[in-house]
N, C-alpha and C positions, 0 to 999 in steps of 0.2 A: 504494499501501499505505499504510497508515496505520502513523503514527509510533510507535513501540517503544523506549524505552528500554531498554540491556541491561543487565538484574539477573540473572545466573545460576539464580538460586532463581526465578524467575520463571517460567521454562520449566521447570526441574527438577521443582519441586514442588506438590503442590495448593495451592490459594489460604490456608488455613488455615496453610499450613509456609510461606509467603511469607516471613516474619521469621525465618526458619531453620528446619530440620528439627530434628525433634523429639530429646529424649536417647534415647530408644528408637533409633532410624533411626540416631543417631550410633555409637552403641553399634553396631549393626549393621552400620555402614558400616565403624569402626575396627578390627573384629575380627579380620581376618586380620594386623594388629599382631600378637596374640599367637603365631602358629606362629613368623611371621617371628623375634620376639626371642629365642621357646625354641629356636629351631636355632641364631640368631648366636652367643650365649652359650658352649653346650659345646665350640663350635670354637676359642672361647680358652682353654676351662677345663683339657678333660681328652680331647677327641677325638685331637689329637698323640699326647698322653704314652699313651693306648691303643694307640692303631694300634703305638706303636713297643712296647711291652714286652708286649703279649698276641701282637700279629698281626708282631712281629718286623723289622719295616722300620726298616731303618738312619736314624740324627736325620741325618746328611749327604742323603740320597734323601728323606727326610721333609720336611726344612727347605727342597729345592729344587722337589718338589710343591706345597705349602704357597706356597711364594712366586709360583711360575707362576700358580697357581687363581688368587693374588688377586690379581695384576698384570690375567690375564683377569677378573676381577671390576670391578677400577678402568675397565678399557679398556672394557667394556660398559656402562657408566652412560653417558655422554652419548650413544653411537649410541642406546641404547634409547629416551633422552628427545627425542632430538631426531626419531626415526621415528615417535614415537606424537606428537608433536606435529602429523606431518605426514599422520596416518592418519585416512581418513573411511568411514566403515562407516557401515551403517544405526543399530545398538546402539553406535556413537559411539566416540570414538575412545581414552580410556581401556582400556575391556573387555575388547576382543580380547586384547591384552597381557595383563593380568591374568587375563584365562583360559586363554591358551595357556602363560603364564609358569607358573601353579596347578601345570600337568601337569607339565612339567619339573621342577618344585619338588617336587613329591609324588616322582617319579621319583627326584630326587638323593636325595631325604633317606632313601628307602628303600635303598638304593645303598648309603648311607652309616654308616646307621644299622643297617643291616641286615645287615650281611656277609656272606661264607662261611667255614667254619672257616679256611680257606689263601687270604690276600689278598696280591695281588701289586701290586708299584709300580703297572701300569698299571692296575688296578681305581681303586684310589685315587684315581689323577689323572683318570679319565674321572667317576668319581663326581662329585667335588668340580666338574670342569668344567659337568657339567649342574644340580648344585646351585647351583652361582652364578649360572647364565642366567637357572635359575627365578627366583632368591630377585632379582636386578634388574631382570626382566618383570614382576614386581609392583608391587616398592618403589617404582621410579622415577614410575612413573603412577599409582601410589597416591597418592603424595605429591602429585604435579602436582591430580591430584582433587581432592584435599581443598582444594588453593588456589584450586580452582574451580566449588565450590559456591555459594561468595558471595562477590560483591565486595565485601563491607562488614566496616570496620577490625577492629571487634570481631569479627563473625560469625565471622572467618576463626581467632582466636586460639580462638576456643570451638569448633569445629570440629578444630582441632589439638589442643586439651585432651583429646579424646576420643580420639584417635590414641595421643598420647603417654600419657595413662593404662591404656589397654589394652593398648602395650610394658609400663608397669611390672608390669600382674599376669601376662603371659609372663616377664618377667626373675623374679617372685616363683617362680611355679610351676615355672619350670625349673630354679631354685637347691633348692627344697624337696625335688623329688622324689629327686634323687642324694644329696643328704644323707640324707632316709631309710632309702636302700638303703645308706649306708654305715654306718649303723646296724645294719641287719637283718645283712646280707652285706657286709662290707667290702672281703673279695677279690676281688668277683664285677663285674670290670667290666665284661662282657658286660652283662650284668643291665643296667645302667647305662645303658650305650646304648642297649639294646633299649627300655628304658623313655623315656628322652627321644626316642624315634624313634618310638613308639607315641602318646606324646602329641602331637608336630607335626602325626604322620597324623592323629588323632583330630579335630584343632581345627582343621587346614586345609580339610577337605572341609565342615563348616558353615559356616565365615566367608566363603568364599571367596562361597558361595552366596548368605549373608546379603547379603555387600558390592556383588554384581552386580546385585539386584533390590530392594534397601532402598529407594535414593534413587536418581532420574534423573539420568544423565548430561546437564550444561548442553551445549549446541550450539557446533560448532569458531567462532569471531567469524571472519569473512570479512578475509584478509589486503588490507590497502588500502596497502601500502608495497612498492617494488619487490622481483622475487623473486630471492632468493638461496638458494646452494647450500648444505650440510649444513656443509663447512669455514667457507664466511665466515660464516654464522650463530654458528658454535660461537666463531670468533675474535670477533663481535660481542659477545656473551656474555662471556665470558672476560676483555672489555676492558671491562666496565660496572661504572664507578666504585662504584656502592651495592651494587652484589652482592659486589664482593671485600671492601668492607670489612666485608659480613655472613659472607663466606668466614673470612674471616681472625680477627673475632673467635668463630667457632666452631670452628677451629681451634684457637685459645687455650682454649675451655672444655675441649674433647675432651680436650685434652695433660693440662690439668690433673686431668678425670677419671679421666683412665686410669694418670697418675700413683698417684692415691689407691688407685685399682683393685686397680693390680697392686702396692703395698706395705702394703696394709692386713692381708696374711697375714704376712709378714715382722715389720713394726711389732708386730703381738699376741704371733706366737710369741715372736721373738727378745728385742726390747725389754720388752715388759710381762710375759713369761714366761707367756702363759695361751694355750699351745696350744689347746684347749678351746673356745675364743671366736673363734676363727680363723675359721669359716663362722658362728657366729652371730652377729657385727658386720654382717657383711656382708648378713645375710638381713633382718636388722633393719632396716637403712638403705632397703633394698627393699621392706621391709613400709611403713614411712612415706613412702615416695617413692610412693605410691599417692596417698597424700592430698596432694599436692603439686600435682598437675596443679589441682584445684578451686580452691586460695588463690591460686597467682597467676594464676590464671582472673579472678578476683575483681581481685585488685590491678592488672590489666593493663586492664581496662575502667572500671577509678577515675583512673589515671593513664597509660595509655597503654604502647605497646610497648617503645621505646625506651626511658623512664624505670623499667619494671618489668624489661626486663633490664639495666638497669647495676644497680638496686638488689637484684638476684636476685645477683647477680656479686659482688656488696662482700659481701651477705652468707655467700656460701659464701667468700671469701676470709676474713672475721672467723671462722669458726668453723674453717675450717685453721689460720688463726694460735693460735686457742686449744689447739690439740694441742701447743704448746709447754708448755703449762702442765701436760701429763699425765705422771706417773710411775709408773712401777712402781707397784702398791697403789690407785693412782686409779681403779680401775672403774669406778666410778659416774660420773667425768668423763668417762671415752670413750665409757660408753653412752648418756649425754645429748648429745654430742656425735657419737656414729650418730645419734640421734634429727633433733637438729637440722640435720644432712645428710641425711636423708631427705626432712624437710619442705620441704628447699630444693632438693633434687634435679630436677634438668632443667629450672629457672626460665627460666636463658639459654637451653637450647636449644629450650625450646617459644615463647620468643618470638621469638628469631630464624627459627626454621622457618616463623612465622607472616609473620615481614617479609617473605620469599624471594615470596611471593606479590604482596606491593607492592611490591615490585622490579620484579618482571616487568611489573607493571602501567606500572609507568613507562616501561620498554624498550616495550611495545608501543604507546603513547602515541608514543613517538619514531621508533620504527622502521616500525609500521604492522603488525608482525606478532606474534604470540601465540604465545610459546615458553615456556612453563610449564613445560613437561615436562625442557625444557632445561635452566631453571633449578635445576631441583629435582634434574635429575642430576648437576648441577657441584655442588650446595651437599650429595649425596650422597660426593663424591668428599669431601670435608673431613671426614666425619663418620669416614671412613676413614682419613686421613692423619694429623689429629690423637690418634689412639691410639697410631698407630706412630712420632711424634714425640715424644711422651710419656716413654712408656715406653724407646724407643731413646736418650733422654737420661738417664734415672734411673737405669736397670741400669748402664750403663757407669760412669755418676758413683760409686754406692755400691762399686763393685767399687776404684774409684781412691781412695775414702775408707777402703777396706780394709775393707768389711764381708763377712761370709762366712757365707751361707747355710747351709751346712753346716759343722760344726765352732767351732771357739774364734772369736769376734769378741769384739776388746778393746774397753772403755768407752769410749775414742775413736771406734768405727767405728759401735758401736751408737747415741752421740749425733749422728753425722752419718746415720744414716740416720733419726734422727727428726726431726732438722732437711729434709732432703731430703722427707720424708713430708708434715710442716707446709706447709713453704716453698713448695717446686713448686706444688701444686693455688695456693696463696695466691696468688704472682705471677702466673699464668696468667689467674685469675681477675679480676686486677688491669688485667691487658693487656686482655682482654676489654672490659672496659667502656669504657676508656679508650678503644678504637676506637670504640664505636658512643656516645660522649661526646656529641657533636655532630653525630649522626646525623639529615640533612635531611628526611626524610621520614616526617613525623610525620601525625597523623591529619588536621588541615587540609589540608595537604596534597594525602594521598592521595585525600581526598574531589573535591578540585578536578579531579585526574587521572581518578575515575571518574566525573565528569560530563562530563568531554572524551572518556571513552570512548564512554560510554552516546550524546552528540549525535552523533560518528561512525558507531557502530553504527545510528541512528536513520536518519542520510542514507544510509547503504549499504542500507538497507532501502528506504526511500522509493524509491532509484535502482532 
């Protein structure tokens, strides 16, 4: 058999696209990020509150349901990632999972966002069970597939940039819709729920069709190492030192982002005395966040992923530290910092996500097994753990410092709110930059790894 160097896009795309899929195809491929992002944010912002206030589910029961469902969500990530790595079908490894997950996700979204007039706790638990199962079956293979479209260092960053930009669009749109409804019918929480659900379902079907048809899935590389079971493979992934550094950096990034997101309304309302700007600042940040992806992609191509991730994290740290200069009445500075935050938004997440596929290549060269799906499933865990850690530290700390969301807060406690709001994310971003400061897998080393994998694939093909 003729020698063939393994470059996924050489198998997956026509000759005109062998240097990388066109922008239109990457928009189509990344479009599932819109309904996924649009579904995730409401679950944090208003769905629990609505099920408590309108449907009468007690806070204790609601907390238990969401805790168990979130644990189920986390537990299924590695399972789906590992199984999708081992899947072998005529249409590929990732496609069957995304297609099946799309069905479950649609059912779960319909149950969750279009509930009956009377909702029992068991109904909500079942809806979340189906919803999270479908979400994971799309998200993990979707991320792994993005890392496999190309083996080229900068092309991977480009592909992930399209994914992240589509996520930003989904987040912005799902924030705009409830905000408009609040202006029109502020007391109609059910309408807000229905409109959000309709947006998710209306974007899900065309997004999945585009994703599954517009870019070919590369063939699974043959395993050349000794066969291992799922648990041993998972253990090898969790002990990978390069991956652990990327994971730790991402936990720090997402923890910092969750502190800012969780406290921005408190800061705007209680410290600045501007309740009318509470939603507007968040929307402004996400609107400019759509522009962030292309900006940081260009920087990444010029300087590399590690250097760009560090620069992005330090820039975000500086922006958050600048919040210490904001005082009541300085709305213009707060708005300017929100715009700056939007333009740096996701810079670290973008580069770290692109780095996961590079680390998976290094693992494949060492072990002889391609475990990209399992790597991205573990990365998905950190994107869920980081927000829990960040807000889990910030809110109790504010309570200990005397801040009262309702009622009277002293001048001292309001200053404490400002310092936690500014310093919490700044410290988290600095920690993330420090964790990848001397990250060894740069463009030169990755190119050597890809050449070695190409030679191995050619040798296996000849055999």
